[in-house]
N, C-alpha and C positions, 0 to 999 in steps of 0.2 A: 553553531554546530547543530545539526539536526538531531532531534530526540530519537532515541532508539525505540523501535516499535516492538512492543512486547507481544508474545504469543498468548494463546488461550491459557487460562489459569488451570491449576490442577483440579479444582472443583468443577470447572466447566467440562473438562475431559472426562472426569468421573461420572458426571451427570449424563453426558452423551452415551458413554459406554453402558451405564446402568439402564438407560432408556432403551437402547438397542437390544441389550440382553433380555430385558423384560418383554419387549415386543416379540423377540424371537421365541422366548419361552411360551408366551401366550399362543402364538401361531402354532407352535409344535403341539401344545396341549389340545388345541382345537382340531388340528389335523388328526391327532391320535384318537380323539373322541369320535370324529367322523368315521375313521376307519373301523373302530370297534363297534360303532352303532350303524354300520353301513346297511345291514340287512333291514333294520327297523326304518332307516331313512328311505330305503327303496320302497317299503310298504307304504310309508307316508306319502311319498311321491306318487305312487300308483293310485292311492286313494284320492289325492288332490286332482290328479289327471282325470280320473273317472267322474269325480263330482263336477268338474268344469264341463266335461263332455256330456254328462247327463242333464245339465242345467237347462238347455233348450227344450228337452222333452218334458222336464218338470214344469217349465213355464207354459208349455202347451197344455198339460193336464190342468194347470191352474186356470187356464182360460175356459175350461169346462166347469167352472164354479167349484173346484176343489181347493181346499187349503194347501199350503205348501207341505205341511206335515202329511196330509192325506196323499198328496202326489208322490212324495218320497216313499211312503209306505206301499203304494201301489207298484211303483217301480221295483222296490225290493221284493215284493211278493212275486212279480213276474220273473225276476232273476232266479229266485228260489225254486219256482215251479219248473223253469227250464232245466236247472241243475238236477232236481229230483227226477224229472221226466227222463233226462239223459241216463241217469244211473239205473232207473227202472227199466229202460229199454236195452241197456248194455249188459248189466251185471248178470241177470238170470240166464240169458242165452249164452253168454260167455262162459259161465261156470258149467253149463250143460254141455257145450261143445268141447270144452277142454277135457271133461270127464269122458265124453264119447270118443274123442280122438285118442286119449290115453288107453282106453279099453280096446279099441280096434287097431291100434298101431301095429301089433304083431301080424294081424291079418293083412294090413296094407303092405307090409314088408314082404310077406309070403306071396301075395298076388303080384307084386313087382318082380319078385324073383322068378316066378313061373313064366313071365313074359320074356325073360332074357336068360339064356343058359349060363352065361358067365356069372351073372348076378346070383342065379340060383345056386351055382356051385360055391360061390363065396359065402352066401348065407347059410347053406347047409353045413359047410366045413366048420364054420365058427358057431353054429347053433344060435344065430342072432335072434331068430324069432322067439325061441324059448327064453333067451336072456331078457329080451324086451318084455315078454309076458311076466317074468319074475320081477323085473324092475317096476313095472306098472302096478303089479299086485302089492308090492311093498311100499308103494309111494306114500300112503297115509302114515305108515310108521316112520319112514324117512323124514317126512315133513315134521311129524310130531317130535322126532328126536333132535331136530335142528332148532332148538329153543333160541339160541343166540340169533340165528338168522331171522326167525319169526319175530322176535322182539325188536330186532333192528328194523325190519320192514314196518312193523307196527309203529315204531317211533317215527319213522319217516312220514307215514300217513298222518299221524297225530300232528307232527310239525307242520305239514302242508295244510291240514285242516285249521290249525291255529292261525297260520298266516292268512288263510282265506277269511276266517272270521274277523281277524284284525282289520283287513282291508275293507270288509263290508261295514264294520262298525265305524271306522274312520270316514268312509265314503258318506255314510248317513249323516255323521256329524258335520263334515265339511259342506254337504249339500244343504243342510238345515241352516248353517251359519255362513253361507257363501257371501251374501251381501255384506254382512258385518265384517268378514275377513277382508273383502275388497276395500271397504271403507277404512279399516285399520291399516291396510297396506298403504293407502293413499296418504294417511297421516304421517307415515315415515318419510314422505317426500316433502322437500321444502315447498311452502305454500305458493311460491312464485312459479313452480314447475308442475304443480299438481294437475292443472288442466291439460298440459301437454302429455304428461304421463298417462292420464286417463284416456286420452285420444289414442295412445299406442296400446294400452292394456286391453281396451274393449275389443279391437279387431283381433288381437292375439287370442283372447278367450273365445271369440266367435269362431276362429279357425279351428281351434281344438275341438269345440263342440260340433262344428260341421264335419270334421274328419271322423270323429267317433260315430256320428249319425250316419254318415256315408258308408263307413266300414260296416256298420250293422246292417244297412240296407243291402249291400253287396253280399254279405254272409247269408242273410235270409233268402235272397234270390237263389244263391248257390244251393242252399239246403232244400228249398222247394223243388227246384228243377231236378236235382239229384234224386229226391224222393220219388218224383213222377217217373223218372227213367227206371229206377230200381224196381218200382212196383210193376211197371209194364214189362220189363225184361225178366222179372221173376227171380231177382237176386235175393238170397236169404237175408233176413234182418234189415229190411229197408229203413225202418224208423231209426234204429241205432246208427246205421251207416250214414244216413242223411243228416242226423244231428251232429255227428262227428265232422262231416264235411262243412257244415255251417260254422261250427266252433273253430275248426282249424283255419277256415278261410279268413278269420279275423287277423291272422298273422300275415303281414305283407310279404310279397315275393314268393315265399316257400309254402304258405298256408294251403293254397289250392292243391299243391302236390301232396302234402302231408294228409290232407283230407281224402284224396283219391286212393291212396295206397291200400288202406284196409278194404275198401269196396272192391278194388280190382283183385286183391288176393282172394277174398271170399268168392268172387265170381269165378276165378280160375279153379278154385277147389270144387265148385259145382260142375263146371264143364269148360272145356277149352274154347268152344265158340262163344259162350257167354262171357268168358274172361276177355277175349279179344274185343267183343262188342263193347264191354264196359270200359276197357282201356281206350278205345277209339272215342267213345262218348266223352270221357273226362278230358281227353286231349283237345277235342273240338270245343268243348265248353270253356276250358281254360283260355283258349285263344279268343273266344267270343267275350269272355269276361275281361281279359286284359286289354283288348282293343276297342270294345264297344261299351260295355257296362261301366267299368272302372273310370275311363276318361270322362264319361258323361256325368257320373256321380261326383267324382273327386275334383274336377277342374275348378269349380267355384269354391270348393271347400279349402283346398290348400294351394292351388295355383303353382304347382311345381312341375318341372320337366321330368321325364322318365329317368334321365341320368341323375338328377338331384335326388329323386326318390331312392334310386339304387344306392348311391353313395351314403345317404342318410341312414338307410336301413342297415347297411354293412357296418357303419360306424356305431350305430346304436347297439347292434347285436354284439359287436366286439367288446363294448363297455358293460352292458347289463343283460346280455342274452336276449331271450324272447321279450322281456319287458322293455329292453332298449329298442328292439325293432318296432314294437307297438308305439312307442313314444317318440321315436326319432323323426318321423315324417312331419307331424304337427310342430315339433321343435324346429325343424328346418324351415317350415313355412313361417314361423314366428321370427326366425333370424333373417329371412328374406324381407319380411315386412320392416323390421328394424333397420336393415341396410337401406331400403328404399326411402324410409322416412328420415333417417338420421345421417347415415354415412354419405350416401350419394349427393344429397343437397350440399353438404359441406365441401365435398370434393369439387362440385361445380363452382363453388364460390372462390376456390383457390386460383 
């Protein structure tokens, strides 16, 4: 008579259930921690991304007989100068123009009304010009009385400033210790696979650095060309507008349009022909950038089709907003490289 086969013991079942429950608890705690610290993790991710992207430029400066610390300090100084220059070019004229616009707003409305009888009747019946004058004269008191709104806006500015400083500090640290971080990462990989892992890691880091360098080149070209046009055309505030064009152009797909909008609006406020000319210039330049400059600069950096760039940017934007858009394209290039080196060869062997 065959022996009866016994099932797993109670202790074995308890051990399996306990192990599964412990694993589920640990995973839940990790996911909760990631969710709670998501903002900080995004800042760390951005800093790591920037440190990798700036590494080729730092190596270039080191070739000029500068130490790595001096090279990082010089890069940081350049970034601070650009930021301070942008604020110095934008803030004073912006404050002046807002005050001037608020002061002259009743006159603008009255002049508009005089050119159209129906508008004039509407304005006069409701005494809009006088009300606007009273509102603008009481503007300082209104702003001063809105303490909660002022404090809220100040809090947002302070939070943004803190995030920016955090990213800068982390970027400096990651840049200074990038070689050590790469070596430490390799130690986490089994020794038998380290060479292969490094063969994949180096091209990925190169693509990220090439993307950031190429993006900076395109943005600088956009800023310089825009500044030349704005100076020749006589558009007010050419320095501030050109700096904004260069900064906004760092954002893939929509950056060029975002950069052009303020310049076009300022030009239209100056005169209708100047606004039309500025609009035509930015339209033509964006086509030139999209079909001539960007492909030449970016082909070797990321080697992605326009469709892949569009899909990657949309996916990154839906996940992390502007930060996601900036990081999505090199991430897609890295995934393409991994697919070419790992997935496709294995599929060919099947």
